[in-house]
N, C-alpha and C positions, 0 to 999 in steps of 0.2 A: 356713882353709876354713869354720870356724864363723862368722867375721865376714862372709864372703861370703854364706853362707846367710841370716844374719840380715839383711843389707842387701837381699837379694833378697826376703825375706819382708816387710820393711818397705815396699819399693817396691810389692809386690803389694797390701798393705793400703792404701797411699796411692792407688793406681790405683782400687781398689774404692770407696774413700771419695769420690774425685773423681767417679766415675761416679754414685754415689748423690746427691752434692751437685748435680751437673748432670744430673739425670734428664731434663730437657728441654733439648736441646742445639741451639745455632745454629752452623752451620759456613759460613763465607764462602768460596765458590769463585769467586774473582775472574776466573779464566780463562773460566769459563762464565757469568759475570755473574749469579750467583744465590746466595742464602743459604738453605741447607737447614735444615729443622726436623725433628728426630727426637725421639721420646719413648721412653725406655728402649731405644734402639737401633733402633726401628722408624720408617721414614720417615713423616712426617705431611704436610708441604707444603713449598713453597719460594717465596720472594720472588724473582721473576725480572725482570731489566731488560735484555733483549738489545739494546735500542735501536730507534729508529724504522724501521730497515730490516727489522726482523722484527715488532715489536709497537709500536703507537703509544701505549702506556702500560705502566707496570710492573703486574704482576699476581701474585696467589698462584696457583701452578699446579704440579702437580695438588694436589688435596686428598683425603685418605683418611680412612676411618673408623678406629676403634680396631681393627677386625678386618682392616684393610689393604685394604679395597675402595675404589675410586675413586668419589667422588660427583660429580666434574666431568667434562665431556666431554673426550675426547682430541683430536678434530679442532679446529683444523687443525695443531696442533703434533705430535701423536702419535696418528694416527687409529686407531680400533678398529672391528672389523666391526659393521655394522648401525647405525652412527650417522648422524644427519642431517648433511649437509654444507651448511648454510645459515648466514647471518650470521657471516662469518669474523672479525668484531670481537668475538664472544662467546668469550672465552678465560678459563678459570679463574674467579677472583673479582677484580673490579675496581671502580674508583670514578671516575666521570666524568659528563659531562652533555651533552645534545644541543644546547643553544643558550646559549653563553656569549659575550656581546657579538657575537652573530651567527655564532659559530663552532661547528661540530659536532664535539665531542670523541667522542661516542658511536660514530658509524658509521665513524670513520676506521680504515682498515686498509691492508695492502699489496695488497688485492684489490678496491679500489674500482672499480666499473664506471662507464661513462660516464653512467649515469643519476643518479649522485650528483654534485651540482653544488658542494657545499661552500659557503663556505670551511670548511676543516677545521682543528681544533686538535690539537696533539700534546702529550702529557705525557712529559717526559724526566727520568729519574732523575738526581739531581745529587750524591747522597752518602749515606753511612751515618754518622749522628751517633753512634750507640752501639748495641752489641749485648751482651746479657748472658744467658748460660745460667743455669739454676737448678734447684733441686729441685722447687719447686711451680709455677714459671712461667718462661718466657723472654721477654725484652723486646727488641724491635728498633725503633729509631727511624731513619727514612729521610727524605730530602728530595727534592723534585722541582719542576720548573717547568712550568706550563701555558703553552704557546707559541701565539701566533696564526699565521696563514698566512705571516707574514713573519719567523717565529722570534723575535718580541719577547715578553718575559715579560708575561703577563696576571696570573697568580696564582703565588705561591710556596706550595708545599705542605710541611707537616711532618706525617708520619704515625707514630704509635706503634702497633705491633702487640704484643699480649700473647697468648702461646700457652700453653695449659694442656691437661692430659690425665689421664684415669684409665683403669682397666682397660676401661671400656665407653663412654668419651666423649672428645671432642676439642672444644676451645673456642678461638675466635679473637676477640679484641676489637680493633676498629679505631677509633682516635681520630685523625681527620684535621682539621688546622687549615689553612684557606686564607686567605692574606693578599693583598689586592689590591695591585697594583704602583702605578703612577703615575696610573692612571685608574680611575674607578668601573667596576665589573663587574656587568653585568646578566645574571641567570639567568632568561631569559624562560620563561614556562610552556611545558613540553614534556614529553611522556610518556617520553622516552628518558633515564633516569637511575634512581638515582644510584649506589647500591651494588648490585652485581649478581653473580650467578653463572650459568654455563651448566652445566646438570646432565647427568650421565651418562644414557644412554638408558633405563636401568632406572627412573630417577626421573622420567621424563616421564609424563604422564597418557596412558592409551591413546587413540589417535586413531581415530575411526570414519569420518571423511570428509576429503576434501581441504580444506586450509585456506589462506587468504591473509592475510598480515599486512603492514602498511605501516610504513615507518620514518619518521624525523623529516622526511625530504624528501618524504614522500607516495608513495614508490616501493613498489610491491607486490612481495612475495616469496611465491611459491607454495610451500606446504609439503605435500608429498604424503603420502598414507597409507602408513605403513610396517608391517612385521610387528610385531604387538603382543606377541609371545611374550616373557615376562619383563618387560614394561613394567607397572609397578605403582604409579606415583606418584599422590598425591592431596594437594591443598592443604587446609589447615584453618586458618582465621584465629582470632585471639583473640576476635573478635566472633561466632563460630559460623558463618561463611560457609565453604562448601566448594567444591572443584572449580574449574571455569572461572569461576564466579561471583565469585571473589575479586578478579578484575581490576578496578581502579579503585575498590575499596573501601578504607576506612581501618581500621587496626588497630594495636595495640601490638606484635604479633608475628605471624609466619606460620610454620606448621609444614608441611613437605613430608615425607610418609611414603612408604615403599616398601620393597622387598626387593631386595638385591643379592647374588647368589650365596649365597642362603640366610640372609643376615644382615638382620634387620629393622632399618631405619634411619629415624631422624627427623632432618631438617635444619631447624633453627629459626633464623630471623633475627629479632633483637630490636631495636626502635627504642628511643630514649632520650628521656625527657621534656624534656631540655635542647636537643634538636634543633629547628631551625626546622621549622615545619609539623607538629609532633607532634599526634596520631599520624599516621604516614606513610600515603600512598597506596601501593597495591601494583601494580606493573607485573609481574605474574606470569602466565605463559602455560603452557598445558599441554604445549607442545612443548619445554620445558626452560629457558626464561628465568625466573629467579627474582630479582626486583629490588624494592627499596624506593625510592620517589621522593617526597620531601616537597614538591617545588617545582613541581608541575604541576596545581593544583586545577582550573583552568579547563578543562584538557584532559580530566582524568579524570571530570569531571562534565558534560561536553558543554556547558560554559558556564553551568551552573546556579550554580556558585560563582564569585566574582570572581577574576580573575587575581591571583596573588601577585606575579609579576615581581620576584622578590627581587633587591635591589641591594646590593652590598657596596661601600661608599665607598672611594676610593683610600686606601691605607695602613692600612685597617682589616682585622680578621680575624673569621672565623667558624669554629666547630668543630662537627663532626659525629661522633657516637659510635654504634657499632653492635656487636652481639655475634652471632657465629655459633656455634651449639651443634650438634654432630653427635653424636647419641646412638644407641648400639646398643640396640635394643628400642623400645618405644612409651611414651614418657613421658606422664603425665596432664597435663591442663591445669593442675592445681594445682602440679605439679612445675615446669612451664614458668613459671608465675607466680612461683614461688620464685626461679627464675633471674632474672626481671625484677627482683625485690626485691634480689637480690645485685648485679646489674649497675648498678642505679640508686642504690644505697646511698651 
């Protein structure tokens, strides 16, 4: 009996030790086609790859604060009351572009209307290279193919996600390497890109009038005025620009502040000096689109800056690095700049 009790005690200690060692846990649910990320047993986010019949690219969805509140919109996968139901291609946090060898990866979705002419590109998950849970961080390495309209590979993607968290913060680093296949790949200047999130209703900026926004095809989408109760978002750039004025400006980082169910939240997206086009242009809209796009200077400046028209030669690679910091409370600019130093070190 004593031996049994000792064995059970040792097993319990081992389980606790493992839990402490793997404080940040990755769990692959192959049946659901997702890899769930939890921190100290609390859900954080998931890498989901349901396939082109559901989503035209893999995404992180949903994303939560340390307090458990969603920062990403639920619609169209899991609608919540009061959300806008526009732009069905805006799901969670994603990485793609609006004009890649003439193919639109950005606007592709299962709800494309006849006004969208394409041709469209699709990003298909191809595998999990590695996944490692840990005490201080978890690391996930995945691969995907960027396919043209004929399902031929244009780009091979390898992405490393690093997930971290404290009592009042969550962090996602995304390092994506794109390798051109057998042809040069042209990323023509376009406003639709490149790393992006669609935010929860509470983190939108209050809307005072009907708005119309156009996509990469020039198609207008009317965005109606909604009830602004609980809508508290506000953009703040590293260069001191605020609100709607941040669109088309450049900056090292962008901070979106707001309150969700009583939790003060800052969502900060950081660019990296080694990225093409640093510091990035911001494709950030008050209705909840939060994106960094380094590849569209001619579009963002209305032609005042020359087109970049970034070209990746056949067989060559380029890497993009970004950090998303989700902080409970209101970090100072100095503390955000410290994050920049840590990220770029």
